[in-house]
C-alpha positions as CSV (number, residue, x, y, z in Angstrom):
1,M,1.1,-26.1,-0.5
2,N,-1.2,-24.4,1.6
3,E,-4.8,-24.7,0.9
4,A,-4.9,-21.0,-0.4
5,S,-2.6,-21.7,-3.2
6,A,-4.3,-25.1,-4.2
7,T,-7.5,-23.4,-4.4
8,P,-8.4,-23.0,-8.3
9,D,-8.8,-19.5,-9.4
10,M,-12.5,-19.2,-9.2
11,A,-12.9,-15.4,-10.3
12,N,-15.5,-14.7,-12.7
13,K,-13.6,-13.2,-16.0
14,S,-16.8,-11.1,-17.2
15,V,-16.8,-9.6,-13.0
16,T,-13.2,-8.8,-13.3
17,K,-13.5,-6.8,-16.7
18,A,-16.6,-5.1,-15.4
19,I,-15.2,-4.2,-12.4
20,R,-11.8,-2.8,-14.4
21,L,-14.4,-0.4,-16.6
22,L,-16.0,0.7,-13.2
23,R,-12.8,1.6,-12.2
24,E,-12.0,3.7,-15.4
25,L,-14.8,5.6,-15.0
26,A,-14.2,6.4,-11.1
27,A,-10.7,8.0,-12.5
28,R,-13.0,10.3,-14.6
29,P,-16.2,10.8,-12.4
30,R,-17.1,14.3,-14.2
31,T,-16.1,13.8,-18.0
32,G,-17.0,10.3,-18.3
33,A,-16.1,8.3,-21.6
34,T,-16.7,6.7,-24.6
35,V,-17.1,3.1,-24.7
36,S,-13.2,2.9,-27.2
37,A,-11.6,5.1,-24.4
38,L,-12.9,2.7,-21.5
39,A,-11.9,-0.2,-23.9
40,K,-8.4,0.8,-24.2
41,A,-8.0,1.8,-20.8
42,A,-9.3,-1.4,-19.4
43,G,-7.5,-3.3,-21.8
44,I,-10.3,-5.3,-23.2
45,S,-12.1,-5.5,-26.4
46,R,-14.4,-2.9,-27.7
47,P,-17.3,-5.1,-28.1
48,T,-16.8,-6.7,-24.9
49,A,-16.6,-3.4,-23.1
50,F,-19.8,-2.4,-25.1
51,R,-21.8,-5.7,-23.7
52,L,-20.4,-5.0,-20.1
53,L,-21.1,-1.4,-20.3
54,H,-24.8,-2.3,-21.5
55,S,-25.4,-4.6,-18.9
56,L,-24.0,-2.3,-16.3
57,E,-26.3,0.7,-17.4
58,K,-29.0,-1.8,-17.4
59,N,-29.1,-2.3,-13.9
60,G,-28.1,1.3,-12.9
61,F,-24.5,1.0,-12.5
62,V,-23.7,3.2,-15.0
63,D,-25.5,6.0,-16.8
64,R,-25.1,7.1,-20.4
65,V,-25.0,10.7,-21.4
66,D,-24.9,11.3,-25.2
67,N,-22.0,9.0,-26.3
68,N,-20.4,9.1,-22.7
69,Y,-20.7,6.8,-19.8
70,I,-20.4,7.8,-16.1
71,L,-20.6,6.2,-12.7
72,G,-24.4,5.6,-12.0
73,W,-27.3,5.7,-9.4
74,E,-27.6,2.5,-8.3
75,L,-23.5,2.4,-7.6
76,A,-24.1,6.1,-5.7
77,R,-26.9,4.1,-3.9
78,L,-25.0,1.0,-2.6
79,G,-21.8,3.1,-2.4
80,R,-23.8,4.7,1.1
81,L,-24.4,1.7,2.4
82,A,-21.1,0.5,2.2
83,D,-18.6,0.6,5.6
84,P,-15.2,1.3,3.3
85,Y,-12.9,0.5,6.0
86,Q,-14.6,-3.2,7.1
87,G,-12.8,-5.7,5.4
88,L,-9.5,-3.5,5.3
89,V,-9.6,-3.6,8.7
90,A,-10.3,-7.1,8.8
91,R,-7.5,-7.8,7.2
92,A,-5.1,-5.4,8.8
93,Q,-5.7,-6.3,12.7
94,P,-3.7,-9.7,12.7
95,L,-0.6,-7.8,11.5
96,L,-1.1,-4.5,13.5
97,Q,-1.5,-6.8,16.6
98,E,1.8,-8.8,15.8
99,L,3.5,-5.5,15.9
100,A,1.9,-4.2,18.9
101,D,3.2,-7.8,20.6
102,Q,6.5,-7.9,19.3
103,L,6.8,-4.1,20.7
104,N,4.5,-3.9,23.6
105,E,3.1,-0.3,22.6
106,S,-0.1,0.7,21.2
107,V,-0.2,0.4,17.0
108,T,-2.7,2.2,14.5
109,L,-3.2,2.6,11.1
110,S,-4.7,5.5,8.9
111,V,-5.7,6.0,5.6
112,P,-6.1,9.4,3.7
113,D,-9.8,10.5,3.4
114,S,-11.1,12.9,0.8
115,K,-10.7,16.0,2.9
116,D,-6.7,16.2,2.7
117,G,-6.9,14.9,6.5
118,L,-6.7,10.6,8.0
119,D,-9.2,8.3,9.3
120,L,-7.7,6.4,12.1
121,V,-9.3,3.6,10.9
122,A,-7.5,0.4,13.1
123,E,-5.7,0.1,16.4
124,A,-4.4,-2.3,18.2
125,T,-2.1,-2.8,21.8
126,G,0.7,-4.9,23.5
127,S,0.3,-5.6,26.9
128,H,2.7,-2.7,28.5
129,V,-0.8,-0.5,28.0
130,V,-3.2,-0.9,31.1
131,G,-6.3,0.0,31.3
132,F,-7.0,-0.2,27.3
133,R,-10.4,0.1,26.0
134,A,-10.6,-1.4,23.0
135,H,-11.6,1.2,20.1
136,Q,-10.2,4.0,22.2
137,M,-8.5,5.8,19.5
138,V,-10.6,4.4,16.2
139,G,-12.6,7.3,14.4
140,Q,-10.4,10.3,16.2
141,H,-8.2,13.0,14.7
142,W,-5.0,14.6,15.3
143,P,-3.6,17.7,14.1
144,L,-1.5,17.3,11.2
145,H,1.4,19.3,12.3
146,A,1.7,18.0,15.6
147,S,1.2,14.1,14.9
148,S,3.9,12.1,13.2
149,T,0.9,10.3,11.0
150,G,-0.1,14.0,9.8
151,K,3.8,14.9,9.2
152,V,3.7,11.7,6.9
153,L,0.7,12.8,4.9
154,L,1.4,16.5,4.8
155,A,5.2,15.2,3.2
156,D,3.6,13.6,0.3
157,M,1.8,16.6,-0.5
158,P,3.1,19.4,-2.6
159,L,4.3,22.0,-1.2
160,D,1.8,24.5,-2.3
161,K,-0.7,22.2,-1.1
162,V,0.6,22.2,2.5
163,T,1.0,25.8,2.8
164,A,-2.9,26.2,1.4
165,L,-3.6,23.7,4.3
166,L,-1.8,25.5,7.3
167,P,-1.4,29.0,8.6
168,E,2.2,30.7,9.2
169,K,1.2,30.5,12.6
170,L,0.9,27.0,14.1
171,E,-1.2,26.0,17.2
172,A,1.1,24.5,19.9
173,Y,-0.1,21.2,21.9
174,A,3.1,20.5,23.9
175,S,6.2,22.0,25.1
176,R,7.6,20.8,21.9
177,T,5.3,21.4,19.1
178,I,6.1,23.4,16.2
179,T,4.8,26.4,15.5
180,D,6.5,27.6,13.1
181,R,5.3,26.7,9.5
182,G,8.7,27.3,8.0
183,T,10.0,25.2,10.7
184,L,7.7,22.5,10.0
185,L,8.3,22.7,5.7
186,K,11.6,22.2,6.6
187,E,10.9,18.9,9.0
188,L,8.5,17.2,6.2
189,T,11.6,17.7,4.2
190,Q,13.8,15.1,6.3
191,V,10.4,12.6,7.0
192,R,10.7,13.0,2.7
193,E,13.9,11.4,2.7
194,Q,13.8,9.3,5.7
195,G,10.8,7.8,4.7
196,F,8.8,8.0,8.7
197,A,8.3,10.8,10.7
198,I,8.2,11.5,14.9
199,I,6.8,13.1,17.2
200,D,8.6,14.0,20.4
201,N,6.3,16.1,23.5
202,E,4.9,17.6,20.2
203,L,1.4,16.3,20.6
204,E,1.4,15.4,24.7
205,E,4.0,15.9,27.0
206,E,5.9,12.6,27.3
207,L,4.3,10.9,24.4
208,L,6.4,10.0,21.4
209,S,5.2,8.4,18.1
210,L,6.3,7.4,15.2
211,S,5.0,6.4,11.9
212,R,5.8,5.1,8.6
213,P,3.7,5.0,5.2
214,V,2.2,2.0,3.6
215,R,2.6,2.6,-0.4
216,D,1.0,0.7,-3.3
217,S,2.7,-1.1,-6.0
218,S,2.9,2.5,-7.9
219,G,4.2,4.2,-4.7
220,N,0.9,6.0,-3.7
221,L,0.6,6.6,-0.2
222,V,-2.6,4.1,0.5
223,A,-2.3,4.0,4.7
224,I,0.1,5.2,7.6
225,L,1.1,2.8,10.5
226,T,1.7,4.2,13.9
227,V,3.5,3.2,17.1
228,N,2.6,5.1,20.2
229,G,4.4,5.1,23.7
230,P,5.3,6.9,26.4
231,R,9.5,7.9,26.1
232,Y,10.0,6.4,29.6
233,R,9.2,3.1,28.2
234,F,9.5,3.8,24.2
235,G,12.1,6.2,23.8
236,R,14.7,7.4,21.0
237,D,17.3,4.7,21.7
238,R,14.2,2.0,20.2
239,I,13.3,4.1,17.3
240,P,15.8,1.8,14.9
241,E,14.6,-1.9,16.3
242,A,11.0,-0.2,15.8
243,L,11.4,1.4,12.1
244,Q,12.7,-2.4,11.1
245,Q,10.0,-4.0,12.7
246,M,7.5,-1.3,11.3
247,Q,8.6,-1.7,7.5
248,S,8.2,-5.6,7.3
249,I,4.6,-4.9,8.7
250,A,4.2,-1.9,6.2
251,D,5.2,-4.2,3.2
252,R,2.9,-6.8,4.5
253,L,-0.1,-4.8,4.7
254,A,0.3,-3.2,1.2
255,D,0.5,-7.0,-0.3
256,V,-2.9,-8.1,1.7
257,F,-4.4,-4.8,1.0
258,W,-3.3,-4.5,-3.1
259,Q,-2.6,-7.7,-4.0
260,D,-6.3,-8.0,-5.3
261,M,-6.3,-4.7,-7.1
262,A,-2.8,-5.8,-8.6
263,T,-4.3,-8.7,-10.3
264,D,-7.5,-7.0,-11.6
């Protein structure tokens, strides 16, 4: 038995229930909800929900408008001060480095943002990458239609949303960039079916990039794991091996990131 499994459960049950209520309110940011509706959704008794909401209201974490509760000003203030990715990156980094060492290529992790785009939040590199600067790619953005991460994100969207986001004529970045929206939509169907996306001479010449989704227990897309390398070294013959190793890391990332949420 390891140290973690031997440690008693130190979670405070009242705090856990209060977090459930806040998450339920976050799902109703405009309308809010009554105490009865929140109690039912969170799976706790109405008296307990009322006591917790009263305490949260006193501290500014929720507000009450008539009979409905909404998220409060203090929660918004604290949210503006928080780095949304710091904890996630700390947990993800060892797994990204493990994959980068296995494949000897660069590995990145991206998460969907609130504007139908992606934030590249973490990276690691193998020994083959010469002259690599730490955090060289973190924070950068690439076109959705010409990146493997973007293709995974687009494949997860409804068709009408993709057509609203992308023009019929797409910008070319390299010799094999898909520039016709209809052609891209056909490839997105394939991405959806096979569970991964590839770009090959589409963003930069001689760059091959491979992406797999990271999903939570409900199947929702929560992150995208990507391997990048030059075609002379990371060619198509390495794709089957890379996909297998990526899936193992993606499964472990999902466990690490979302186990706390699943046990609330």
